[in-house]
N, C-alpha and C positions, 0 to 999 in steps of 0.2 A: 476292432482289430487293427485297422490301418492307423488310426490316431495313436493308439497305444504303441504300436511298432515304431512310429516316427518319434515318439517321446522317450522310448527306452534308452537310447544312447545318452540323451541329456540327463536322464535320471541316474544313470550309472556314473556320470561325472560327479554327482552328489553322493554317491555310495548308496543309492536307493534302488531296491528291486521294485519296479513298477508293476503292480498287479491290477486287477479289474476293480478292486474295492474303492479306490479313490474316485473312479468314474461313477460307480454306484452312488457314493455319498454325494457327489456333485449333482447328479441327476435328481436325487431325492430333494436336495436343497432348492434346486430350480423349480421342481414340481410344486413344492410347498409354497414357494414364492408366488407361483402362478395361481394356485388354488389355496389362498391364504386361510380359508375357513377350516382346512384340514390341520392347520398349525395353530389351534386355539385350545382353550381350556375353559371349563365352567367355574366361575367364581360362585361358590355355593352361598356365601353370605349375601351377595348382591343379586343372585339369581340371574347372571348375565354371562355371555360368552366374552372372553378376553382373547383377542388375536395377538399372537406373538409376532414380533418383527425381527426375530433372529431365528436361526435354524441350527439346533443342536441335534446331530444325527448320531445314533448309537447302534451298536451291534453286540451281541453276546456270542461267544465261541466256547464250545465244550473242549477242554484240553485234559490230558491225563491228570494234572494236579487239581483240576476243578474248572468251574465256569469263570471265564474272563470277560469283562465288559469294557468295551472301548467306546468312548464318546468323543466326537470332534465338535467342539463348541464353535459357534459362528462359522459353520461349514461354508456358508456362502462367501466368506471373505478369503478362503484359502484357494490356492491354485491346485491343479491336479498333482503337481510335483510336490 
């Protein structure tokens, strides 16, 4: 709440409505960075786990026209704004 409230005027200068979603995405990226085994995949041919060193965070939203999927690639590199 307090951080978002303090950033809202700055976001408005850029014409952006600051919601909680960017905070959620940033928290996910930082959590995955800390717990890197959660950001991995199985290479079936080699039968080994591959840890990714980038964080693409996605969300799906049901809208009247249909499902929309948003993916922020390299989320760790973006600011909240």
